[in-house]
LUMMITOR-261814 format. One record per residue (C-alpha): chain; residue in three letters; z, y, x; residue number from 1. Coordinates in steps of 0.1 Angstrom, whole numbers, plus 2048, in hexadecimal, padded with zeros to 3 digits. Example, Ala and Ser with C-alpha at 12.3 -4.5 7.8 and 13.67 -1.06 7.14 Angstrom:
REM residues 2
+--------+--------+-----+-----+-----+-----+
! chaine ! residu !   w !   v !   u ! num !
+--------+--------+-----+-----+-----+-----+
!      A !    Ala ! 84E ! 7D3 ! 87B !   1 !
!      A !    Ser ! 847 ! 7F5 ! 889 !   2 !
+--------+--------+-----+-----+-----+-----+
//
This chain:
REM residues 170
+--------+--------+-----+-----+-----+-----+
! chaine ! residu !   w !   v !   u ! num !
+--------+--------+-----+-----+-----+-----+
!      A !    Met ! 774 ! 700 ! 7CE !   1 !
!      A !    Pro ! 795 ! 70B ! 7BF !   2 !
!      A !    Arg ! 79A ! 72B ! 7A6 !   3 !
!      A !    Tyr ! 7B0 ! 745 ! 7AC !   4 !
!      A !    Met ! 7C1 ! 759 ! 793 !   5 !
!      A !    Leu ! 7CA ! 779 ! 79F !   6 !
!      A !    Leu ! 7DD ! 799 ! 793 !   7 !
!      A !    Ile ! 7CD ! 7B7 ! 7A6 !   8 !
!      A !    Asp ! 7D9 ! 7D9 ! 7A0 !   9 !
!      A !    Gly ! 7DE ! 7D1 ! 77D !  10 !
!      A !    Val ! 7C1 ! 7BB ! 774 !  11 !
!      A !    Lys ! 7BD ! 798 ! 773 !  12 !
!      A !    Arg ! 79E ! 78B ! 78C !  13 !
!      A !    Glu ! 795 ! 768 ! 792 !  14 !
!      A !    Val ! 783 ! 759 ! 7B4 !  15 !
!      A !    Asp ! 777 ! 73D ! 7BC !  16 !
!      A !    Ala ! 785 ! 737 ! 7E4 !  17 !
!      A !    Asp ! 791 ! 71B ! 7FB !  18 !
!      A !    Ala ! 7B5 ! 71C ! 7FD !  19 !
!      A !    Asp ! 7B7 ! 728 ! 81C !  20 !
!      A !    Met ! 7A1 ! 746 ! 818 !  21 !
!      A !    Pro ! 7B1 ! 765 ! 821 !  22 !
!      A !    Leu ! 7BC ! 77B ! 805 !  23 !
!      A !    Leu ! 7A9 ! 799 ! 816 !  24 !
!      A !    Tyr ! 785 ! 787 ! 817 !  25 !
!      A !    Ala ! 790 ! 782 ! 7F0 !  26 !
!      A !    Leu ! 796 ! 7A5 ! 7EC !  27 !
!      A !    Arg ! 779 ! 7B4 ! 7FD !  28 !
!      A !    Gly ! 75E ! 79C ! 7FD !  29 !
!      A !    Glu ! 760 ! 78C ! 7D9 !  30 !
!      A !    Leu ! 775 ! 7A9 ! 7C4 !  31 !
!      A !    Ala ! 767 ! 7C8 ! 7D8 !  32 !
!      A !    His ! 788 ! 7D6 ! 7DD !  33 !
!      A !    Lys ! 783 ! 7F3 ! 7F9 !  34 !
!      A !    Gly ! 7A5 ! 7FD ! 800 !  35 !
!      A !    Pro ! 7B0 ! 7DE ! 81B !  36 !
!      A !    Lys ! 79C ! 7D9 ! 837 !  37 !
!      A !    Phe ! 79B ! 7C1 ! 853 !  38 !
!      A !    Gly ! 7A5 ! 7CE ! 875 !  39 !
!      A !    Cys ! 7B0 ! 7B3 ! 889 !  40 !
!      A !    Gly ! 7B6 ! 796 ! 876 !  41 !
!      A !    Leu ! 7D6 ! 78C ! 886 !  42 !
!      A !    Ala ! 7ED ! 79E ! 86C !  43 !
!      A !    Gln ! 7F2 ! 7B8 ! 88B !  44 !
!      A !    Cys ! 7E6 ! 7DA ! 881 !  45 !
!      A !    Gly ! 7E9 ! 7DE ! 85D !  46 !
!      A !    Ala ! 7C7 ! 7E7 ! 853 !  47 !
!      A !    Cys ! 7C6 ! 7CC ! 839 !  48 !
!      A !    Thr ! 7E8 ! 7D3 ! 827 !  49 !
!      A !    Ile ! 7F1 ! 7CF ! 803 !  50 !
!      A !    Ile ! 811 ! 7D1 ! 7F0 !  51 !
!      A !    Leu ! 818 ! 7AF ! 7E1 !  52 !
!      A !    Asp ! 835 ! 7AC ! 7C8 !  53 !
!      A !    Gly ! 841 ! 7CD ! 7DA !  54 !
!      A !    Thr ! 83D ! 7C3 ! 7FF !  55 !
!      A !    Ala ! 824 ! 7CF ! 815 !  56 !
!      A !    Thr ! 812 ! 7B1 ! 81E !  57 !
!      A !    Arg ! 7F2 ! 7B0 ! 83A !  58 !
!      A !    Ser ! 7D8 ! 79D ! 827 !  59 !
!      A !    Cys ! 7C6 ! 790 ! 841 !  60 !
!      A !    Val ! 7DA ! 773 ! 849 !  61 !
!      A !    Leu ! 7E6 ! 76E ! 825 !  62 !
!      A !    Pro ! 7D5 ! 74D ! 816 !  63 !
!      A !    Ile ! 7CA ! 750 ! 7F1 !  64 !
!      A !    Ser ! 7D7 ! 732 ! 7EC !  65 !
!      A !    Ala ! 7FE ! 746 ! 7F3 !  66 !
!      A !    Val ! 7F5 ! 761 ! 7DA !  67 !
!      A !    Gly ! 803 ! 74C ! 7BB !  68 !
!      A !    Ala ! 80B ! 763 ! 79E !  69 !
!      A !    Ala ! 818 ! 783 ! 7B7 !  70 !
!      A !    Lys ! 80E ! 7A7 ! 7AB !  71 !
!      A !    Ile ! 7F2 ! 7B7 ! 7C5 !  72 !
!      A !    Arg ! 7EE ! 7D8 ! 7C7 !  73 !
!      A !    Thr ! 7D0 ! 7E6 ! 7DB !  74 !
!      A !    Leu ! 7CD ! 80A ! 7EA !  75 !
!      A !    Asp ! 7B0 ! 80A ! 7CD !  76 !
!      A !    Gly ! 7CD ! 809 ! 7AF !  77 !
!      A !    Leu ! 7E7 ! 81A ! 7C1 !  78 !
!      A !    Gly ! 7D8 ! 83A ! 7B4 !  79 !
!      A !    Thr ! 7BC ! 850 ! 7A7 !  80 !
!      A !    Ala ! 7AA ! 86F ! 7B4 !  81 !
!      A !    Gly ! 7BA ! 880 ! 796 !  82 !
!      A !    Lys ! 7DE ! 872 ! 799 !  83 !
!      A !    Pro ! 7E0 ! 864 ! 7BF !  84 !
!      A !    His ! 801 ! 854 ! 7C4 !  85 !
!      A !    Pro ! 817 ! 86C ! 7DB !  86 !
!      A !    Val ! 815 ! 857 ! 7FA !  87 !
!      A !    Gln ! 7EF ! 860 ! 7F4 !  88 !
!      A !    Ala ! 7F4 ! 885 ! 7EE !  89 !
!      A !    Ala ! 808 ! 887 ! 80E !  90 !
!      A !    Phe ! 7EF ! 878 ! 823 !  91 !
!      A !    Ile ! 7D6 ! 893 ! 813 !  92 !
!      A !    Ala ! 7ED ! 8AE ! 815 !  93 !
!      A !    Glu ! 7F3 ! 8A3 ! 83A !  94 !
!      A !    Glu ! 7D3 ! 89C ! 843 !  95 !
!      A !    Ala ! 7E2 ! 87D ! 852 !  96 !
!      A !    Ala ! 7BE ! 869 ! 857 !  97 !
!      A !    Gln ! 7A2 ! 86E ! 86E !  98 !
!      A !    Cys ! 789 ! 84E ! 869 !  99 !
!      A !    Gly ! 7A0 ! 844 ! 84F ! 100 !
!      A !    Tyr ! 797 ! 81F ! 858 ! 101 !
!      A !    Cys ! 7C2 ! 816 ! 85A ! 102 !
!      A !    Thr ! 7CD ! 82C ! 841 ! 103 !
!      A !    Asn ! 7CE ! 813 ! 82A ! 104 !
!      A !    Gly ! 7EA ! 800 ! 83B ! 105 !
!      A !    Trp ! 7FE ! 822 ! 843 ! 106 !
!      A !    Val ! 7F9 ! 82B ! 81D ! 107 !
!      A !    Met ! 806 ! 804 ! 80D ! 108 !
!      A !    Thr ! 81D ! 801 ! 827 ! 109 !
!      A !    Thr ! 82B ! 823 ! 820 ! 110 !
!      A !    Ala ! 82A ! 81F ! 7F9 ! 111 !
!      A !    Ala ! 83C ! 7FD ! 7FB ! 112 !
!      A !    Ala ! 857 ! 80A ! 80E ! 113 !
!      A !    Leu ! 860 ! 82E ! 800 ! 114 !
!      A !    Glu ! 85B ! 81B ! 7D9 ! 115 !
!      A !    Lys ! 87D ! 807 ! 7E4 ! 116 !
!      A !    Asn ! 88B ! 823 ! 7F4 ! 117 !
!      A !    Pro ! 880 ! 849 ! 7FA ! 118 !
!      A !    His ! 89F ! 84F ! 804 ! 119 !
!      A !    Val ! 894 ! 84C ! 82C ! 120 !
!      A !    Thr ! 89C ! 85A ! 84F ! 121 !
!      A !    Asp ! 882 ! 860 ! 86B ! 122 !
!      A !    Asp ! 892 ! 840 ! 87E ! 123 !
!      A !    Glu ! 889 ! 82E ! 85E ! 124 !
!      A !    Ile ! 866 ! 83A ! 85A ! 125 !
!      A !    Arg ! 85C ! 830 ! 87B ! 126 !
!      A !    Thr ! 86A ! 80D ! 876 ! 127 !
!      A !    Met ! 859 ! 806 ! 858 ! 128 !
!      A !    Leu ! 83A ! 810 ! 86A ! 129 !
!      A !    Thr ! 83C ! 7FE ! 885 ! 130 !
!      A !    Gly ! 822 ! 7E7 ! 88C ! 131 !
!      A !    Leu ! 804 ! 800 ! 879 ! 132 !
!      A !    Lys ! 7EA ! 807 ! 891 ! 133 !
!      A !    Cys ! 7D8 ! 827 ! 88E ! 134 !
!      A !    Arg ! 7BC ! 82F ! 8AC ! 135 !
!      A !    Cys ! 7B9 ! 851 ! 8A7 ! 136 !
!      A !    Gly ! 7DA ! 85A ! 8AB ! 137 !
!      A !    Thr ! 7E1 ! 86C ! 88D ! 138 !
!      A !    His ! 808 ! 85B ! 88F ! 139 !
!      A !    Met ! 815 ! 880 ! 88A ! 140 !
!      A !    Ser ! 801 ! 889 ! 86D ! 141 !
!      A !    Ile ! 80A ! 867 ! 85E ! 142 !
!      A !    Met ! 830 ! 86B ! 866 ! 143 !
!      A !    Arg ! 82D ! 88D ! 855 ! 144 !
!      A !    Ala ! 81B ! 882 ! 837 ! 145 !
!      A !    Val ! 837 ! 861 ! 832 ! 146 !
!      A !    Arg ! 855 ! 87C ! 834 ! 147 !
!      A !    Arg ! 842 ! 894 ! 81B ! 148 !
!      A !    Ala ! 83A ! 876 ! 802 ! 149 !
!      A !    Ala ! 860 ! 86B ! 808 ! 150 !
!      A !    Asp ! 86B ! 88A ! 7FF ! 151 !
!      A !    Ala ! 854 ! 88D ! 7E2 ! 152 !
!      A !    Met ! 85F ! 86D ! 7D4 ! 153 !
!      A !    Val ! 885 ! 877 ! 7D8 ! 154 !
!      A !    Arg ! 87D ! 899 ! 7C6 ! 155 !
!      A !    Ala ! 869 ! 881 ! 7A9 ! 156 !
!      A !    Thr ! 88A ! 869 ! 7A8 ! 157 !
!      A !    Ala ! 8A0 ! 888 ! 7A4 ! 158 !
!      A !    Asp ! 88A ! 89B ! 78B ! 159 !
!      A !    Thr ! 888 ! 875 ! 778 ! 160 !
!      A !    Thr ! 8B0 ! 877 ! 777 ! 161 !
!      A !    Leu ! 8B6 ! 89D ! 76F ! 162 !
!      A !    Phe ! 89D ! 892 ! 74F ! 163 !
!      A !    Thr ! 8AB ! 873 ! 743 ! 164 !
!      A !    Asp ! 8CF ! 884 ! 74A ! 165 !
!      A !    Ala ! 8C5 ! 8A1 ! 733 ! 166 !
!      A !    Thr ! 8B8 ! 88C ! 71A ! 167 !
!      A !    Arg ! 8D6 ! 874 ! 715 ! 168 !
!      A !    Glu ! 8EA ! 897 ! 712 ! 169 !
!      A !    Ala ! 8D5 ! 8A8 ! 6F5 ! 170 !
+--------+--------+-----+-----+-----+-----+
//
């Protein structure tokens, strides 16, 4: 059985697996990550979403052999209880989860998109979240959380720019 070296949340981990094993199975079964979940197994619901080299990716259909040296980020490594990622903080503030099963997909998809461009319109938010499923019907809370996270990330970028500019002038 082949051995794969994976870089997950900044930590190198080894997994013995068949080449066609979905990354999700390695993350949950072999490495005990709790963020990505098995939902549909067809890349249609988003519960299994991870961030692969900056792009939200459905891990239930991604063979472990296709990962290579890519950097994998999971919900487990996105933020901490003491310092949550802005998207996590927004989801908490807006109470955007009920059962929580699908939350991984919404948070990871949002984080990947907003880290690339936090200056998004509401229409762009709807487009980036297309294909994610929530059976509890918290879509409006999720939309508010994504807007809140985008606004917070824009402010953080502006604050960093102001600080950098002030430092250069000093």
